[in-house]
C-alpha positions in Angstrom: -164.1 -35.9 140.3 -164.6 -35.4 144.2 -167.6 -32.8 144.4 -167.0 -30.8 147.7 -170.3 -30.6 149.8 -171.6 -27.2 151.2 -171.1 -27.1 154.9 -174.3 -26.5 156.9 -174.3 -25.3 160.2 -177.1 -26.1 162.7 -177.8 -23.9 165.8 -180.2 -25.6 168.0 -180.8 -26.1 171.5 -182.7 -29.3 170.6 -180.6 -32.5 170.0 -183.5 -34.5 168.1 -183.8 -31.5 165.6 -179.7 -32.1 164.9 -180.4 -35.8 164.5 -183.7 -35.0 162.1 -181.9 -32.3 160.0 -178.5 -34.5 159.4 -180.3 -37.6 158.6 -182.7 -36.0 156.0 -179.8 -33.7 154.4 -176.8 -36.2 154.9 -176.4 -36.9 151.2 -176.2 -33.0 150.1 -174.7 -31.3 152.8 -171.3 -31.7 155.3 -173.6 -30.9 158.8 -172.2 -29.4 161.8 -174.1 -28.7 165.2 -174.0 -25.8 167.6 -176.2 -26.1 170.7 -176.4 -22.4 171.3 -175.6 -19.0 170.0 -172.1 -18.5 171.3 -171.1 -22.1 170.2 -172.2 -20.7 166.4 -170.2 -17.9 166.7 -166.9 -19.6 167.2 -167.7 -22.0 164.8 -168.1 -19.4 162.1 -165.6 -17.3 163.0 -163.0 -20.4 162.8 -164.3 -22.3 159.8 -165.5 -22.0 156.4 -169.3 -22.3 156.6 -171.6 -22.1 153.7 -174.9 -21.7 155.3 -176.4 -21.6 158.9 -179.6 -23.0 160.0 -180.5 -21.1 162.9 -183.3 -21.6 165.5 -185.5 -18.6 166.2 -186.3 -19.9 169.9 -182.9 -20.8 171.6 -183.3 -20.8 175.3 -185.4 -17.7 174.9 -188.3 -16.6 172.5 -186.1 -14.6 170.6 -182.5 -15.2 171.2 -182.0 -16.3 167.5 -183.3 -13.3 166.2 -181.3 -11.0 168.5 -177.9 -13.0 167.3 -178.7 -12.2 163.4 -176.3 -8.9 163.5 -173.5 -10.5 165.4 -173.4 -13.6 162.8 -173.7 -10.5 160.0 -170.8 -8.7 161.6 -168.6 -11.8 161.4 -169.7 -13.1 157.8 -172.0 -10.4 155.9 -172.6 -12.7 152.6 -173.3 -15.8 155.1 -177.1 -17.3 154.1 -178.9 -17.7 157.3 -182.3 -19.6 157.3 -184.6 -19.2 160.3 -185.9 -22.0 161.9 -189.4 -22.3 164.3 -192.0 -24.6 165.6 -194.3 -21.9 165.4 -195.5 -19.5 162.3 -195.6 -15.9 163.3 -195.4 -13.8 160.6 -194.4 -10.9 162.9 -191.6 -12.7 164.0 -190.5 -13.8 160.5 -190.5 -10.2 159.3 -188.3 -8.9 162.1 -185.9 -11.7 160.8 -185.9 -11.0 157.5 -185.4 -7.4 158.6 -182.3 -8.1 160.6 -180.6 -10.0 157.6 -182.2 -13.6 157.5 -182.0 -14.9 154.0 -185.2 -17.4 154.4 -187.7 -19.1 157.1 -188.7 -22.7 157.5 -190.9 -24.3 159.9 -189.7 -27.3 161.6 -192.2 -29.5 160.5 -191.3 -29.1 157.1 -191.3 -32.3 154.6 -187.4 -33.2 153.9 -187.5 -32.0 150.2 -189.1 -28.3 151.3 -186.0 -28.0 153.4 -183.7 -29.0 150.8 -185.4 -26.4 148.4 -185.2 -23.6 150.8 -181.4 -24.3 151.6 -180.5 -24.8 148.0 -182.5 -21.6 147.1 -180.3 -19.6 150.1 -177.1 -20.8 148.6 -178.0 -20.4 145.1 -178.7 -16.7 145.8 -175.6 -16.4 147.6 -173.5 -18.0 144.6 -175.6 -15.5 142.5 -174.5 -12.7 144.0 -170.9 -14.0 144.1 -170.7 -14.1 140.6 -172.5 -11.0 139.5 -169.5 -9.3 141.8 -166.8 -11.3 140.0 -168.2 -10.4 136.5 -168.5 -6.9 137.5 -165.1 -6.7 139.0 -163.9 -8.7 135.4 -165.9 -6.2 133.4 -164.0 -3.5 135.4 -160.3 -4.8 135.2 -160.7 -5.0 131.9 -162.2 -1.6 131.0 -159.3 -0.4 133.3 -156.5 -2.0 131.7 -157.7 -1.8 128.2 -158.1 2.0 127.7 -158.5 4.1 124.6 -157.0 7.7 125.7 -157.3 10.4 123.3 -159.0 13.5 122.1 -158.2 13.4 118.7 -160.9 13.2 116.1 -159.3 10.0 114.6 -159.6 8.6 118.0 -162.9 10.1 118.5 -164.4 8.8 115.3 -162.8 5.2 116.0 -164.5 4.7 119.7 -167.8 6.0 117.8 -167.4 2.8 115.4 -166.3 0.6 117.9 -169.6 1.3 120.1 -171.7 0.9 116.7 -170.1 -2.6 116.0 -169.3 -4.0 119.2 -172.3 -6.3 119.4 -172.0 -7.3 115.8 -170.9 -10.8 114.6 -169.2 -9.2 111.5 -165.4 -9.9 111.3 -163.1 -7.2 112.1 -159.4 -6.6 110.5 -157.7 -3.7 112.4 -154.9 -1.9 110.7 -152.2 -0.1 112.8 -148.5 0.5 113.0 -146.7 -1.7 116.0 -147.4 -0.2 118.9 -150.4 1.7 118.4 -152.8 -0.6 120.3 -154.5 -2.9 117.9 -155.2 -5.4 120.9 -156.9 -2.7 123.0 -159.2 -1.9 119.9 -160.0 -6.0 119.7 -160.5 -5.9 123.3 -163.1 -3.1 123.2 -164.8 -5.1 120.7 -165.9 -8.0 123.0 -169.1 -8.1 123.8 -171.2 -8.3 127.3 -173.0 -11.0 127.5 -176.9 -10.9 129.0 -176.0 -11.9 132.4 -173.4 -9.0 132.6 -170.3 -11.0 132.2 -167.8 -10.4 129.1 -167.7 -12.7 126.3 -164.9 -15.2 125.8 -161.8 -13.5 124.1 -158.8 -16.2 122.9 -155.7 -14.0 121.6 -153.4 -15.8 119.2 -149.8 -14.8 118.0 -150.0 -15.6 114.3 -146.1 -15.7 114.2 -146.2 -18.6 116.5 -148.3 -20.7 114.9 -146.3 -23.9 113.2 -147.6 -26.2 110.7 -146.8 -29.3 113.1 -148.9 -28.0 115.7 -151.4 -25.4 114.5 -154.3 -28.4 114.1 -154.4 -29.2 117.5 -154.1 -25.3 118.7 -156.7 -24.5 116.7 -159.2 -27.1 116.9 -158.2 -29.0 119.8 -157.8 -33.1 120.4 -158.8 -36.2 122.0 -157.0 -38.1 124.4 -154.8 -40.4 122.4 -155.0 -38.5 119.0 -151.4 -38.5 118.9 -148.1 -39.3 121.1 -148.4 -37.0 124.2 -152.1 -36.5 124.0 -152.8 -37.7 127.4 -156.3 -36.1 128.0 -158.7 -34.2 125.7 -158.0 -30.5 125.2 -160.0 -27.8 123.5 -158.6 -25.6 120.8 -158.9 -22.0 120.1 -161.8 -21.7 118.1 -164.0 -24.1 120.7 -162.7 -22.0 123.6 -163.7 -18.6 121.8 -167.5 -20.2 121.3 -169.8 -17.4 121.7 -167.1 -14.9 122.0 -164.1 -13.4 119.9 -160.8 -15.4 118.5 -158.2 -12.8 117.9 -155.1 -13.3 115.4 -152.7 -10.7 116.3 -150.2 -9.9 113.0 -152.3 -12.0 110.8 -150.3 -11.4 108.1 -147.3 -13.3 109.7 -149.7 -16.5 109.7 -148.1 -19.6 107.1 -149.8 -20.3 103.8 -151.1 -23.3 104.5 -152.6 -22.3 108.1 -154.3 -19.4 106.1 -156.1 -22.3 104.2 -157.2 -24.3 107.3 -158.4 -21.0 108.8 -160.8 -20.3 105.7 -162.6 -23.2 105.9 -163.2 -22.7 109.4 -164.7 -19.2 108.8 -166.7 -20.5 105.7 -168.3 -23.5 107.9 -168.2 -21.9 111.4 -167.5 -25.8 112.5 -164.3 -27.6 114.0 -163.4 -31.3 114.2 -160.7 -32.3 117.0 -158.1 -34.3 116.1 -158.6 -37.6 116.8 -162.6 -37.2 116.6 -164.9 -37.8 114.1 -167.6 -35.5 115.5 -168.1 -32.1 114.2 -168.6 -29.1 116.5 -170.9 -26.4 115.3 -169.6 -23.2 117.1 -170.4 -19.6 117.2 -167.4 -17.0 117.2 -166.4 -13.7 115.9 -163.0 -13.3 114.3 -160.7 -10.1 114.7 -157.5 -9.8 113.1 -154.6 -7.1 113.2 -152.1 -6.1 111.0 -149.2 -3.6 110.4 -148.9 -4.6 106.8 -150.4 -4.2 103.4 -152.3 -7.4 103.0 -153.6 -6.3 99.5 -149.8 -6.3 98.2 -149.2 -9.3 99.8 -152.0 -10.9 98.1 -150.4 -9.8 94.7 -147.1 -11.0 95.9 -148.8 -14.5 96.4 -148.1 -14.1 100.4 -151.6 -13.9 101.3 -154.7 -15.6 100.2 -157.3 -13.3 98.8 -160.3 -15.4 99.7 -158.9 -15.5 103.2 -158.9 -11.3 103.0 -162.0 -11.0 101.8 -163.6 -13.1 104.8 -161.5 -11.0 107.4 -161.9 -7.6 105.9 -165.6 -7.0 106.6 -165.4 -3.9 108.7 -162.0 -2.4 108.6 -160.4 -0.2 111.2 -157.5 1.8 111.1 -155.7 3.1 114.3 -153.8 6.5 113.3 -150.0 6.3 114.5 -148.9 9.0 117.4 -147.0 11.0 115.2 -150.5 11.9 113.7 -152.3 12.6 117.1 -149.5 14.5 118.7 -152.0 17.0 120.8 -152.9 13.2 122.9 -149.5 13.1 124.0 -150.2 14.9 127.2 -153.2 12.9 128.1 -151.4 9.9 127.4 -148.4 10.7 129.4 -150.9 11.5 132.3 -152.7 8.1 131.8 -149.4 6.1 131.8 -147.9 7.8 135.2 -151.3 7.0 136.9 -151.2 3.5 135.1 -147.7 2.7 136.9 -147.9 1.5 140.2 -145.1 2.3 142.5 -143.3 5.8 143.4 -143.3 8.8 141.6 -147.5 8.8 141.1 -147.0 12.5 141.3 -144.6 13.0 138.4 -145.2 15.4 136.0 -143.7 16.7 132.8 -142.9 20.3 132.2 -144.4 21.9 129.3 -141.0 21.9 127.3 -140.3 18.3 127.8 -144.1 17.7 126.1 -143.5 19.9 123.0 -140.1 18.2 122.8 -141.7 15.0 122.9 -144.2 16.0 120.2 -141.1 17.1 118.1 -140.3 13.1 118.0 -141.5 10.6 115.1 -142.5 7.9 117.8 -142.1 4.9 115.6 -143.1 2.6 118.1 -146.3 4.6 118.8 -147.9 4.6 122.4 -146.0 1.4 123.4 -142.5 3.5 122.8 -144.3 6.2 124.8 -145.2 3.8 127.7 -141.6 2.2 127.7 -140.3 6.0 128.2 -142.6 6.7 130.7 -141.6 3.8 132.8 -138.3 4.6 132.5 -138.7 8.2 133.7 -140.6 6.8 136.8 -137.8 4.1 137.7 -134.6 7.2 137.0 -136.3 10.4 138.0 -135.5 11.6 141.4 -137.8 14.0 141.7 -141.2 15.0 140.9 -140.8 17.1 137.7 -139.6 15.7 134.2 -138.0 18.5 132.0 -136.0 18.0 128.9 -132.9 17.6 130.4 -134.2 14.4 132.3 -135.2 12.8 128.5 -132.9 10.0 127.0 -130.4 11.8 124.7 -132.3 10.1 121.6 -135.1 12.8 122.1 -133.4 15.5 122.8 -131.2 14.9 119.6 -134.2 14.2 117.5 -135.4 17.9 118.7 -132.5 19.5 118.2 -132.5 18.3 114.2 -136.0 19.0 114.0 -136.0 22.7 113.4 -133.5 21.9 110.4 -135.9 19.6 108.8 -138.0 21.8 106.5 -140.5 18.6 106.3 -141.2 18.9 110.5 -144.7 19.3 111.3 -145.5 22.0 113.7 -146.9 21.3 117.3 -149.1 24.0 116.8 -151.0 25.9 114.2 -151.2 29.5 113.4 -151.6 31.0 109.8 -150.3 34.4 110.5 -147.0 36.2 110.0 -146.5 36.9 113.7 -147.9 33.3 114.7 -145.4 31.7 112.3 -142.5 33.8 113.3 -143.4 33.0 117.5 -143.8 29.3 116.5 -140.3 29.4 114.7 -138.6 31.1 117.5 -140.2 28.3 120.2 -139.1 25.8 118.3 -135.7 27.0 117.7 -135.3 27.7 121.5 -136.8 24.1 122.5 -134.1 22.6 120.1 -131.3 24.6 121.7 -132.4 24.1 125.1 -132.4 20.5 124.4 -129.2 20.3 122.4 -127.4 21.8 125.4 -129.2 19.8 128.1 -131.2 22.4 129.8 -127.9 24.4 130.6 -129.0 27.9 129.4 -125.4 29.6 130.1 -124.0 27.3 127.3 -127.0 27.8 125.4 -127.0 31.7 125.3 -123.1 31.6 124.4 -124.1 29.1 121.3 -126.6 31.4 120.2 -125.4 34.8 121.0 -128.0 36.1 123.3 -127.8 37.7 126.6 -128.4 35.4 129.3 -131.2 37.7 130.7 -132.8 37.9 127.6 -133.1 34.4 127.0 -134.4 33.7 130.4 -137.4 36.4 129.2 -137.6 34.3 126.0 -137.9 30.8 127.7 -140.6 32.3 130.0 -142.8 33.8 127.2 -142.7 30.3 125.6 -143.3 28.0 128.9 -139.7 26.6 128.3 -138.7 25.4 131.8 -135.6 26.9 133.0 -134.4 27.5 136.7 -132.8 30.8 137.2 -129.5 30.4 139.3 -130.0 32.0 142.9 
């Protein structure tokens, strides 16, 4: 493997300095020359330069120092090491104030010069790595957000913070679309350098017996036909972090046995190798099935369940936290790039959605919001803009005696008002927002109906 040498630009008006520096640093740097500030500025502007070695005294006593802001204007992150035949600490301080990374004397030994340059480069690389890590953490946090003010969500968030740095295995229970992987990624710990620990996700349903060992444990070159190079397995990739098994209930029984052994020993052996690798990883699994029932049916290994279910977490379905629906809609609209970022749902549309059962949970809501962003012409989503299944469900909800009220109120008049509102929402949805047909259907004067719709904040545009 060829390692690219860092590019060093030497800016000095003395040809002997160029020769000496190039001779000293040739094994470690690709050296380029500039004999005045203007030439150096052109080279930096048009080429990728990793570090600049700049003479303080080019032509005049302080031309190099005066040029520092110009170099910084072209590349703010370029390490600049000042060089001079004289040691004047007043000049050194001024150079550092204007953006120099370090200072060397021209009579330094080769090793000392190399050390100063290496130190300046390492500082630049460290700043770059920290910026990348901060960006990675920020992007991860933005991508995997837990939205909700419901007490169950708040309790779940507190538990996640309490156990995030723990090495204990976690089993996440939740229906399809509730956001199990989002919870799993929130359990990804932050390393001492500020970066996120590794996170390797595996879809348990895709693991086949013939490829499971290679996928999970890796293989050496030549371990089997087609193994052209050494490949790390999922557990090795997750060393120091998390390996996440999505829908663990779908994992074949024979693979469960292999997984159990790894959990017990915390070690793997690549296919084709006799060397055992000791690893440090945390296992997080998710399931939408009852694993205890599967154990009784002989479909899941009891000892594996005991290993995985150290810390159980349960995510409530959307129908149990409908109060969060407006927050989720707002977040999902903001998350979707493109047009209609100003799209908003009327209160009656939100109420209609709160009457729906949401079998697909937050994922289904996300699909709905994406659909409406693409299909809605204006900036307002009303009941009539919702797909038929949501309007139909709302119209039937009032006839269901087991329907859960959207709002609470124990008093007689509260319950009457709630019944009236739900009836009006259902009829409004059933007639696609056409108030004229709705008035005829329920036998109410249109003006009175408009007044009732206004009272309950159910959107209806009165004809002009």
